[in-house]
C-alpha positions in Angstrom: -0.1 -0.1 0.1 1.6 3.5 -1.0 2.0 5.6 2.4 3.8 8.7 1.0 1.3 11.5 0.7 1.3 13.7 -2.5 2.4 17.2 -2.5 -1.0 18.5 -2.4 -2.1 16.3 0.7 1.5 16.8 2.4 0.4 20.5 2.1 -3.1 20.5 3.1 -2.2 18.8 6.4 0.8 21.1 7.1 -1.4 24.5 6.5 -4.3 22.7 9.2 -1.4 21.8 11.6 -0.2 25.9 11.0 -3.9 27.0 12.0 -3.9 24.4 15.0 -0.6 26.7 15.9 2.2 24.2 15.2 4.5 26.9 13.8 7.6 25.2 14.8 9.3 22.6 13.5 10.8 19.7 15.8 14.6 19.6 15.7 16.9 16.3 15.3 18.1 16.8 19.1 16.1 17.6 22.1 16.6 21.2 23.5 16.7 21.9 27.6 15.2 25.0 27.6 15.5 25.0 31.2 19.2 25.4 30.6 18.5 28.0 27.7 16.7 30.3 30.0 19.7 30.3 33.2 22.4 31.0 30.7 23.6 34.6 29.9 23.0 35.7 26.5 26.3 36.5 24.6 27.3 40.0 23.3 26.9 40.4 19.6 30.4 41.0 18.3 30.9 45.0 17.7 28.0 45.6 20.0 28.6 48.3 22.9 29.3 47.0 26.3 26.5 48.0 28.3 26.7 51.2 30.3 27.6 51.1 33.8 24.7 51.6 36.8 24.5 55.1 38.2 26.2 56.4 41.3 23.3 56.7 43.9 22.8 59.9 44.4 23.5 61.6 47.7 20.9 62.5 50.1 20.9 66.4 50.9 19.7 65.9 54.4 22.1 63.0 55.1 25.0 65.3 53.3 24.0 68.5 55.9 23.5 66.6 59.2 27.8 65.7 58.6 28.5 68.9 57.4 26.6 70.6 60.1 28.1 68.1 62.6 31.8 68.5 61.6 31.8 72.6 62.2 33.0 72.9 65.7 33.0 76.7 65.6 30.4 79.7 64.0 32.9 80.5 61.8 33.1 76.9 60.6 29.6 76.5 60.5 29.5 79.4 58.2 31.8 78.0 56.2 30.0 74.7 55.6 27.0 76.1 54.6 28.8 77.9 52.0 30.2 75.1 50.5 27.1 73.5 50.6 26.0 73.1 47.2 22.6 70.5 47.6 20.0 73.8 47.7 19.3 75.5 44.0 18.3 78.4 46.4 22.1 79.3 46.6 22.6 79.8 42.7 20.0 82.5 42.2 20.9 84.6 45.8 23.4 87.4 46.1 24.6 86.4 49.5 24.5 83.9 51.9 22.7 85.5 54.6 24.2 83.9 58.0 23.6 85.8 61.3 23.8 89.8 63.2 24.2 90.4 66.9 25.9 89.1 69.1 26.8 85.2 69.7 26.2 83.9 72.8 23.5 86.4 73.6 20.2 85.0 75.6 17.9 85.4 73.3 18.5 84.1 69.6 15.5 85.3 67.3 14.8 82.5 64.1 13.0 84.2 61.2 12.2 82.3 58.0 14.3 83.2 55.0 15.9 87.0 53.3 14.1 89.0 51.8 15.8 91.8 48.8 17.4 93.8 51.6 18.7 90.8 53.7 19.9 89.4 50.0 22.0 92.4 48.8 23.4 93.0 52.8 24.1 90.1 53.8 22.5 90.4 57.2 18.8 89.1 58.8 16.2 91.6 59.2 17.4 95.0 57.7 14.5 96.1 56.1 10.8 97.3 57.0 10.7 94.4 58.9 13.8 95.0 60.7 13.9 97.9 62.1 9.9 97.4 63.4 12.2 94.4 65.0 14.6 96.9 66.4 12.1 99.2 67.9 10.0 96.1 69.2 13.2 94.4 71.1 13.8 98.1 72.1 10.4 98.3 73.9 11.6 95.6 76.1 15.6 96.6 77.2 16.6 94.1 74.1 19.1 94.9 71.1 21.0 93.1 68.3 24.0 95.1 69.0 23.8 93.6 73.0 21.6 90.9 73.9 20.2 89.3 70.6 21.6 87.0 68.2 19.3 86.7 65.0 19.6 84.1 61.8 16.9 82.6 59.8 16.2 79.3 58.4 17.0 79.7 55.2 20.5 81.2 54.7 19.6 82.4 50.7 16.9 84.4 49.3 13.9 82.2 47.7 12.8 83.9 43.6 10.1 86.2 44.4 9.9 85.7 48.2 7.9 82.4 47.9 7.3 80.0 50.7 10.4 78.0 51.4 9.5 74.2 50.0 9.8 71.3 52.6 13.1 69.8 50.7 14.8 73.2 51.1 13.2 73.3 55.0 14.5 69.7 55.5 18.2 70.3 54.1 18.9 73.2 56.1 17.4 72.9 59.6 20.7 70.6 60.2 22.6 73.8 60.1 20.4 75.7 61.9 20.2 73.2 64.5 24.0 73.1 64.7 23.9 77.3 64.7 21.6 77.1 68.0 23.9 74.7 69.6 26.9 76.5 68.7 25.3 79.7 69.6 23.6 78.8 73.2 20.8 80.9 73.7 19.1 80.1 76.6 15.8 81.2 75.0 14.9 80.5 71.5 12.1 83.2 69.7 10.5 81.5 66.6 9.5 84.5 64.5 7.0 82.8 61.3 5.1 79.6 60.6 8.6 78.2 58.6 10.6 78.8 61.9 7.7 76.8 63.5 7.8 74.4 61.0 11.6 74.2 61.0 12.0 73.9 64.7 9.0 72.7 66.4 7.0 70.7 63.3 4.4 72.6 63.8 2.6 75.5 61.6 -0.7 77.7 62.7 1.3 80.8 64.0 -2.1 82.5 65.0 -2.8 79.1 67.4 0.9 78.5 68.2 2.5 82.5 69.3 2.6 83.4 72.8 2.7 80.0 74.0 5.7 78.1 75.2 7.4 75.3 74.0 10.6 73.0 74.0 12.8 72.1 71.2 16.4 71.6 70.7 17.0 71.5 74.9 15.8 75.2 75.0 12.3 77.1 76.0 10.8 78.7 72.7 8.1 80.8 72.3 6.6 81.4 68.7 5.8 85.0 67.7 4.2 87.1 64.6 7.3 87.6 61.9 7.4 92.1 61.9 6.6 91.0 58.1 3.1 90.6 59.3 2.6 92.9 61.8 3.4 95.4 58.6 0.5 94.1 56.7 -1.4 93.4 60.0 -0.9 96.4 62.0 -4.2 95.5 64.7 -2.2 92.5 65.9 0.8 94.5 66.9 -1.5 93.9 70.4 -0.9 90.1 70.6 2.7 90.8 69.7 3.2 93.3 72.4 1.8 90.9 75.0 4.3 88.1 73.3 7.0 90.3 73.7 6.0 90.7 77.4 5.9 87.3 78.3 9.4 86.9 76.4 10.7 89.7 79.4 8.9 88.4 82.1 11.0 84.8 80.9 13.9 85.9 80.7 13.6 87.9 84.5 12.4 84.5 85.9 16.2 82.7 84.3 18.0 85.4 85.3 
């Protein structure tokens, strides 16, 4: 009996198998496909080598913590801040605004960020808000020339005086905490929401003002920022009450 298929029968059978999904022919020898999956593919001749993996980007907060911890004095801390390149604010600012007043004073005031005048002069609180601050301090017998030390959460001016971003506050807070430790004030005065956020981890200055808190092993009192008082002069009455509270606390610590 003739067993060989004719051409047309063989073709019809092949097309039927292809319709069923049998699209690969069997090899003469079996193939261990588990071994093929484990074997690394060999690069083609002349192919470019794979690029090396990108190095892990440095964490700005960790870099700031290390730099701040290594500063043994206020001048060294200022140099560490000047050499910190992970904050984009630095590239748009004219000057580093580090501090003003008397290091070692009993009262340390922490503002928010430099404005235009502060950026130009390299000192905190030198514009209209700074002039109001000087009058406020004078009213309770204090002055930046003799008994107050002043700094900001941010040493560089944000563009268009916008609020600092959470990432900017986070990376610069280690420098601020070290600043307080080196200045050794008895009392911290936090002026504005940004200062409260950096030091206390809280916002809501109208709720926080005038109430004593504790941070970095020191008593802390939040107050309205002088710039806010220029916009809302009716709030000066509350600011005066906070100043009297500060004066009383200093008297009790004497």
